Kinemage of the C-alpha trace (Angstrom):
@kinemage 1
@onewidth
@group {chain A} dominant
@subgroup {mainchain}
@vectorlist {calphas} color= white
{ca unk a 1} P -10.740 -0.262 131.826
{ca unk a 2} L -11.180 1.061 128.309
{ca unk a 3} L -13.997 0.352 125.919
{ca unk a 4} L -12.566 -1.456 122.893
{ca unk a 5} L -14.528 0.714 120.483
{ca unk a 6} L -12.920 3.874 121.936
{ca unk a 7} L -9.372 2.771 121.139
{ca unk a 8} L -7.726 3.915 117.922
{ca unk a 9} L -6.059 0.595 117.083
{ca unk a 10} L -6.228 -2.102 114.430
{ca unk a 11} L -7.584 -5.297 115.979
{ca unk a 12} L -6.347 -8.763 114.983
{ca unk a 13} L -6.567 -12.327 116.220
{ca unk a 14} L -4.170 -15.192 115.783
{ca unk a 15} L -4.212 -17.045 112.488
{ca unk a 16} L -4.144 -20.182 114.673
{ca unk a 17} L -7.494 -19.251 116.149
{ca unk a 18} L -9.813 -22.050 115.063
{ca unk a 19} L -11.774 -22.813 118.216
{ca unk a 20} L -15.239 -21.695 117.115
{ca unk a 21} L -15.113 -18.058 118.136
{ca unk a 22} L -13.728 -18.240 121.668
{ca unk a 23} L -10.912 -15.852 120.882
{ca unk a 24} L -9.200 -12.749 122.041
{ca unk a 25} L -7.996 -10.002 119.763
{ca unk a 26} L -5.035 -7.719 120.312
{ca unk a 27} L -4.781 -4.158 119.098
{ca unk a 28} L -1.869 -2.739 117.147
{ca unk a 29} L -1.037 0.939 117.271
{ca unk a 30} L -0.562 1.828 120.948
{ca unk a 31} L 3.156 2.437 121.548
{ca unk a 32} L 4.283 0.675 124.696
{ca unk a 33} L 0.941 -1.017 125.332
{ca unk a 34} L -1.125 -3.931 124.034
{ca unk a 35} L -4.917 -3.748 124.327
{ca unk a 36} L -6.806 -7.057 124.446
{ca unk a 37} L -10.534 -7.664 123.873
{ca unk a 38} L -12.994 -10.542 123.584
{ca unk a 39} L -13.668 -11.141 119.882
{ca unk a 40} L -17.330 -11.911 120.638
{ca unk a 41} L -17.801 -8.462 122.227
{ca unk a 42} L -15.892 -6.000 120.015
{ca unk a 43} L -17.523 -2.949 121.614
{ca unk a 44} L -17.086 -4.201 125.167
{ca unk a 45} L -14.203 -3.698 127.562
{ca unk a 46} L -10.544 -3.955 126.645
{ca unk a 47} L -7.687 -4.661 128.998
{ca unk a 48} L -4.403 -2.889 128.306
{ca unk a 49} L -1.075 -4.473 129.209
{ca unk a 50} L 2.440 -3.044 129.083
{ca unk a 51} L 4.090 -4.288 125.883
{ca unk a 52} L 6.907 -5.943 127.840
{ca unk a 53} L 4.400 -7.938 129.942
{ca unk a 54} L 2.538 -9.036 126.803
{ca unk a 55} L 5.796 -10.197 125.193
{ca unk a 56} L 6.616 -12.247 128.307
{ca unk a 57} L 3.147 -13.804 128.223
{ca unk a 58} L 3.459 -14.755 124.539
{ca unk a 59} L 6.912 -16.294 125.127
{ca unk a 60} L 5.496 -18.360 127.998
{ca unk a 61} L 2.529 -19.560 125.908
{ca unk a 62} L 4.822 -20.605 123.066
{ca unk a 63} L 7.058 -22.447 125.528
{ca unk a 64} L 4.083 -24.435 126.805
{ca unk a 65} L 4.225 -22.987 130.307
{ca unk a 66} L 0.420 -23.035 130.574
{ca unk a 67} L -0.215 -26.450 129.040
{ca unk a 68} L -2.313 -28.618 131.334
{ca unk a 69} L -2.118 -31.933 129.488
């Protein structure tokens, strides 16, 4: 696991993120990989996913595959 502060990426969170700070941020600038961190702990750990896996996850979220209501 990487420390988020050690990664040379530009961090961003979704413009739809309005839930009071319980957010994740993704890093741009790692070819072939997507680092993810907790926005409340910007110097803490970051998980890194293959870009193809991250794309599949985002498609599933947008399709409502994880909706519980």
